[in-house]
N, C-alpha and C positions, 0 to 999 in steps of 0.2 A: 917841142912847143906847139907844133901844129896839132898833135894828138890832144894836148891839154886844152887848146882852144876849141877843138871839136867837141870834147866832153862838156866844156862849159856852155857851149852853144846848145847842145842837146838838152842839158839840164834846164837852160832858160826856156827853151821851147816847151818842155814838159810842164814847167811851172806855169806857163802861159795858157795851157789847155784848161778850159773850165771844168771843174770837178762837180759831180752831183752834190746837191745840198742835203747831206745826211743830217737828220735831226736827232738830237740826243733823246734817249728814252724818257728822261725826266723833264724834257721841254715840251710837254703836251699843251694843247690849247687850254685856255682857262675853262671853257665849257666842259671839257672832258674831266678835269679835276673836280669841278663842281658836281657833275653828274655822278661820278664814282663816290664822292663824299656823301652825296644825298642818298645813294643806294645803300651805302654802309650804315648810315644813321637810321634809315628806314628799317632795315633788317634788325638793327640793334633795338630799336623801339618796339618792333612787332614781336620779337621773340625773346626779349629780355626785360625791358623796362615796363611794358604794359602788363605782362604776367606778374612781375614782382609787385607793381603797384596794386594790382587786383588782389593779390594775397594779403598785402598790408591793409587794404581797404576792408576786405571781408573780415579780417582778424580783429580790427579795431572799430568796426561799424557799431557794435553794441556798447562801446565804451571800455575803458581800461578795467573796470570792475569785472565785467563778464570775461574779458581776456584773461585776467589773472585767475578767475575761477576755473577756466578751462585748462590752464597750464599748471595749476596747483592741485588739481584733484588727484586722488591716490594713484590711479592707473597712469596718468601723465607723469607724475613724479617718479613712478617705478620705471617708466620708459626712459626718462631722462637719466636716471641713475645707471640703468643698464647700458645706455649708449656711451656714457662717460667711462664706465668700467671697461667696456670692450675696447674703446679707443685707448685707454690708459694701458691696456695689455698689448694690443696689436701694434701700436705705433713704436714703443721701445723695441719690440722684437724685430720689426721691420727696419728700424734704424740700425740695430746691431748687424742684421743681415746685409743691409745696404752698404755699410762701411766695409764689412768683410769681403763682400763680392766686388766692390769697386777696387779695394786694395789688391785683391787677387788678380783681377783682370787687367789692371793697369801697371802693376809692379812685377808681375811674374809672367813667364811663358811656359805653358804646360799643354799637354795633349787634352783635347776636349774643351779648349777655351771657348771656341765659337759655339759649341753645344750649350755650355753654361750660359753664354750671353743670350742665346735663343730661348732657353728655358726661363730666363728672367722676364722676357717679353711675353711669355705664354699667357698670363692673365689678361693682357691687352687684347688677345685674339680669341679668348674663350668666354662664352657667356657666363656671367656670375651665377646664373641658375644652375649651370653644370657643376660649379664648385659646391653648391649646396647639395646637389644630387649625389656627388661623389662622397661627401661627408656622410650622407644617409646610407649609401651603399657600403661604406666601411664600418660605420659605428651604429647603424640602426639595429632594431631588434632582430631583423632577419639579415643583417649585414655580415660581412666577412669576419669582422672582429666583434660583432654584437654579442654573441653568446659569451665570449671571454669577458667582455666588459660587464655584462649582467652578473656573471659568476663572481666577479671581484667587487661588485657594488659600485662600478664606475658608470656614470651616465654622461654621455657626450651628445648624442643626437637629442633634439628637442630640449636642450639645456644650454646653460651659458658656455661651457667648453666648446660645444659645436658651433655656436655663434662666433666665438673667438677664432676658431680654426678657419671657418669660412671667410671671415673678415681679413685674417692674416693672408690667406691665399690671394684674395682680390687686390689687396693693397701693397703686397711686398715689392712690386717693381718701382714704386715711386721714388724712394730714397736712392736706390741703386742707380736708376736712370738719370737722376740729377747729378750724381757724383761722378759717374764714369767719364762722360765727356770732359768735365772740368779737370779731373785728375790727369787725363791724357794730355790736355793742353798745358797743364801745369808743369809736366816733366818731373824728372827725378834729381835735378842738380842739387837742390837744397838738402834732400834726404841723403844723397851720396856724400855731400860735404859733412853732414852730421855723423854719418857712419865712419868716415875717415877720422873724425875727431874723437871717436870712441863711444858714441851714443849707442844705447841698446835699441832693439826693435821697438820696445814699448815707449822709450823716450822719443824716438823719431815719430811715432804715431801721435803721441799726445802733445809734443812740443813743436813739431814741424808740420806734419800733414794735416791734422785736424784744425789747427789755427788757420792754415791757408785755405781750407775748403769749408770753413764754418758757415759762410753765407749760403753756399750751395746745399750744404747739409740741412740747414734750417729751412731752406726753401722746399726741399724734398719732404721734410717732416711736416710742414704746413699742408702740403698737398695730400700726404698720406693721412693726416688727421681728418681733413675735410672729407675725403672719400670714406674713411672708416665710419664717421658719424652719419654720413648720408647713404650708406650702402643699403640697398633694398632687396635685390634679387636673390643673392646667396643666403642672406639672413632670413628671408621669407620662407625659403624651402626648409632650412634646417631648424628653425625656431619652434615650429609647431603652433605658433600664434596663441600661446597661452597667456591670456590677459593678466597683466600685473606681474608676470614672471619672466617671460621670454620675448616680450615685445619691445623693440627699440622705438625711437621716435618716428621713423618712417612707417613702421608697421602700425603704430598706434594711430597715426594720421589716416592710414588706409581703413582701419577698423571704424574709426569715427565717421569717415566719409561713407562707408558702406551702410552704416546705421543711420544715415541722413542727418547726422549731427554736424551740419556743414560749418556752422560758426565755430564750434569747438575744434573741428579738424583744421580750419584755416588758422585758428589761434595757435595750435601746436605747430603747424607748418611754418608759422612765422618765426619760430625758434630756429629752424633750419635756414630760413632766409637771413636772419640776423647773423648766424654762423657764417654764411656765405659772405656777408658784408665785412665781417671781421677778418675772414680769411683773405678777402681781396685787399683790404687795407694793409694787412701784415705782409701779404705777397708783394705789393708794390713797394713797400718800405724795404723789404729784403732785396728786391731787384735793384733799387737805388743804391743800397749799401754795397751790393755785389759789384755793380758797375763802378762805383767809386773805388772799391778795393782793387779791381782790375786796372783801373786808370793809374792808381798810385803805384802798382807793381810795374806797369809798363814804363812809367816815368822814372822809376828807380832803375 
């Protein structure tokens, strides 16, 4: 009993000792929160809102008629068609690759897995200009495969196929990088249950895996499409800047600006800005849907 009383007395003395007043990280003074919020809003206004407003102002300053004339002239329409065509080819290819890569990396264990993951991230660390230069090195007139392509009547460099190849290289990490973390977090319990019940691999993919990751997949496709339509560096190197044939929207904007057709260049650039706005709205919608889906899965 004496030992028990001694321990209780020691605990009471320890509790009576004043402890330092540790402040939680989220309990900052009001002026700190206001200052940080003001700095964030200032940077947002200086580097995003003001330039965006300037683009729209310059594009519409001459009126809607002049804006429509700039975006509907033949070279601009050709650039729009080519941009849509390249995105229509590159995005499905990268979607297929992203699903295959995410499935392989999260559902199997094999030698070279970390190498494959590093290679997926390669376009993030390589300048897009290098992607265009590699395409020229391989398929240009003096390239490694250039003579063979010319002998068989195949034109890749300074043509649409080269633009597609460069765009695919620049954009292929986006879908895979959105799917891999989510599929790792998702686990394999539902797929294993479907396998035990006799489902085939294709049935597991189409009826279990893809429905569960649909919002992450859609999110990656949105980012991939936005980057494909706005890519400049790689496309600039490999396109040859052939007006009306190999110019995408960003290249057409550059040509108009270099020719001092400022109002027309801003008018065409506003198309990319509108694309960014649409992408942002869809992105936030998908994020909300994805969060709701995760919450419902957690509740279940």
